[in-house]
C-alpha positions, 0 to 999 in steps of 0.5 A: 500500500502506498503511503503519503505524508502531508506536512503543514504549518500553523503559520499558514493562513489557509489549510493547504493540508486539507486541500492536499489530502482531498486530492491524494484521497481522490486520486489514490483512494487505497493509499494511507495518508499521514498528516504532520502539522508543525509551527513554521516552515523551518520545522518542515524538514524535520517533519518531512524526514520523520514522515519518510522514516515512518514509511511514507513513499513521498511527502508534500510540505505546505509552507507560508512565508511572511513578508519580512526579509527574516521570513524570506531567509527562513524560507531559504533555510527550510528549502535547503533543509528539504532538498537535503532530506530528498538527497538523504532519502532518495524520495520526493518532498514537494516543497509547496510554499506561498509567499505573502508578498506574491499577490494581494491578500484577496488572491492569496487563498486562491493561490494557496489552494490551487498550488496545494491541489496541483502539487498534491496531484504531482506527488501522486503521479510521481509516487503511484505512476513512477518517475516518468509520469510527468514527462508528457507534461514537460515543456507545457509551461504549467504553473501552480497557483496561477494560470499556466504560462503555456509552451513556447513551441 
């Protein structure tokens, strides 16, 4: 049985974990899903590692980055940590992050929900269908959180 990890934060202003779980449950209904909520983005690497150590085949991390320079530095540290977890485990960790200054506040919830859903689907495809499952989508200019940019071909 496949097992997915969903790690999210209390700092997030949208329940992206709930959205990711909905997608994973729909796309891979036989799979087990384990959720792990931590305070902030710098805690996500440990959560992801613990989920993978507990037998998850892949993890989606859902973080929220504030507007300050310190928040941005915290995100860089968390992102490097998540990359390190992937290297240590040879498993996918989808780093899904919303930055408060990327759009206006009214649009942020839509961005967060769309990004969580689309990356959850990407994780399912990689875990369930294998490493070449996204290859047919290469070069399409697909985006998470916004409209697709489209291919230049």
